[in-house]
N, C-alpha and C positions, 0 to 999 in steps of 0.2 A: 147976934147972928152972924155979923161980919167976921167977929173975932173967931168964933168957932169954926167957921168954914176957913179961916187962914191957919187956925192951928192945925186942922186936919190936912190941908195941903202940905204944911211944913213937915207934920209927921211922916206923910207919904213920902216926900222928897229925899228925907235923911234917913227914913227907915228901910226903903226899899233896897239900898245897897247893903244895909246890914242884913237884912233878910237873905239876900242873895249869897253874900259871903258865908252866912251861917249854914245855909243849904249846901253850899259846894263843899264846905269843911266837914259837914256830916257825911256827905258821899265818901270822901277821901278817908277820913280818919275811920269811919265805919266799915270800909273794905280793906283798907290797907295798913290800918293801925297808925302808930306815931313815929314812923320812919319813913325814908324816901325810896325803899326799894320793895315794898308791899311784902316783906318777909313775914310779917304777922297775919297775913290775910287769912280769913276763915272759910274760904270758898272749898267746895268739895275738890279732893285731889283729881287730876286729870288721869284717865285710864287710858293708856295707849292699847290699841288692839294690835297683838302680835302679828308678824308677817309669817303665815306658814311655811315652813320649809319645803321647797319644791323638789321632787323626786326628778333628776335630770333625765331628759328622754333619751332613749337609746334607739338608734336605727341600725338596720343590719348593714354589715359592711358591703359597700358596693363590689359587686362582682365585675371582674375586667378579663379581657381576652378569652381564653378557652373556657374559663369556668363560668362566665357568663352565658357563653354559648351553649355549653353543656346543660344548664339549667333551664332554657328557654323550651317551650313547647313547639312542637312542628305543626304546620296547618296542613290538613290532607282531607280529600274527599272521602265519603263511605265507601265507595267503590274500590278505590286504591287501597284503602285500609283492609277491607275484608278479603279482597282477591289475594293481597300479599300473605295475609294470615292464613288463608286456606291453602294457598299454593306452597307455603312452607310446612304444611302438616298440621296446622291449627294447634300449635302448642298452646299449653295452659300458662306455664310460668316462664319458659325460655322465651328469649327476645327473637323478634323476627324483624327483617328490613323492610323499608318501604322509601319510596322518593315522595317528597312533600311537594306542595304546590310550587315552591321556590327552586326545585330541582336538587334540593339537598337530601343526602342519604341519612335516613332516621331509623332509630330502632324503638320497638314498642312490644308490648305483651298484651295477652287477653284482657288485663284490667283495662288497658286503654281503649279497647274497642266495645268493651261491655255496656256503656252507656247508649250505644246504637240500638240495643235492644231493651233496656231498662228504663230509659229517660223520656218523659212526655214532652210534647211541643219540640222535639227535636227535628224530625223529619219534615215537618210543616207546622205552621200555628195552629195550634188545637189538637195535634194528634196526640192520641194515646200513646203510652209506651206498648212497645211489641208484647212486653212480657205481662201487661195487663189482660192479653186475652190468651196468649200462650204462656200459661203459668204452671205451677207445682201440681194443681190438682188435675191430673191427666184425665180423669173421667168426664170433666166438664170443660176443659181447655180447648180452645179452637185447635182442629187438626190433630187433636190429642198430643200436643206438642209442648215443650217447656223450655221457653227461651230466657228464662231467668236466671239460669246458672250454666256454667261450663258443661257439668255433667247432663244436663238437660239438653243442650244443643247436640252434643255427641250422641245422645239416645235417639234423635231423629223424631219424625212424625209418626202419626197413625199407631200410637202405642195402645196396648190392650190393657197395661197396669203401670204403676209407678216402676215396677222391677224390669219390665220387659224393655226390649231394643225394638226400634220402630224403623221406617225408612231414613236412609241415609240423606240429609240435607246438605251435606258438604262436598258431594260428588267425589268422595274417596280422595280428596286432595287435588282434585281438577277443578279449578273455578269455573271454567266454562261449562261443566256439567253439573255443577251444583244448583239444588233448589233456590239457594238464597240469591244467586245471581240471576236466574230465571224469573222468580217472582219479584225481585226489588228492581232490577235494571232492564231486563227484557220484556217481559210482559208488564211490567210495573203494577201489577196487582196489590201489591203490598207496599207500605202500610194499609191496613183496611181503612177504605174510606177517604183515601187521597184525593183532593180536588184535582180536576185536570190542570196540569202545568204547574203544581203548586210546588212540586219537587224537581229539582234539577236532575239532568240525566245521570249525573254521577253521585246523586244523594247529597245530603247536607255536608258542608265543610265544618270540620271540627278541630278542636286542638288535642294533639295525641301524640305520645312518644316523646323523644328527645333526639337531637341531631346525633349522630354516631360520632364518637370522639376521634379526632384525628390522632394518627400514630407519630 
């Protein structure tokens, strides 16, 4: 019994290093082959993910000096913008001049002031657009008036049909006599449903027109 136990001890002592060497050799030669640079390795080839070509971002060329000033919008109140338009003869496409809140001379056209009639939440938070009630369907429009277009504004109020002319609301080009001035800024009955003190005396301040180019 002692002889068998001694034999197993000797086998373990001398066999363990041999086993370890054989295990390490199997790992190396099994993966790298019989050379020192692993050129015969049988592992799957490494697939590199290509880096996509990025499209270079392009930014607009910064504007400087007179060009930057010419592209900037002017800040103006509704009363100033409307009074300047009416007093100039309420042109549709031609430019008219006004003085903005910074004292600069600016130019605008009807397109710049049209949002005062067609945009909601402009006169006060929750306000309907004027054109929501004063619309193209004259028979059902409030005051039988259309404020959704230039032609509708010129046609006036209390119209009997889409083809008819009504009462002039622009005072014949005299702002102080116009219904727009009276209802929006004097009696302050419009826009309809305006809460008390919700609208400044000169109406909302908007961005409109551009500074007049200097000569």
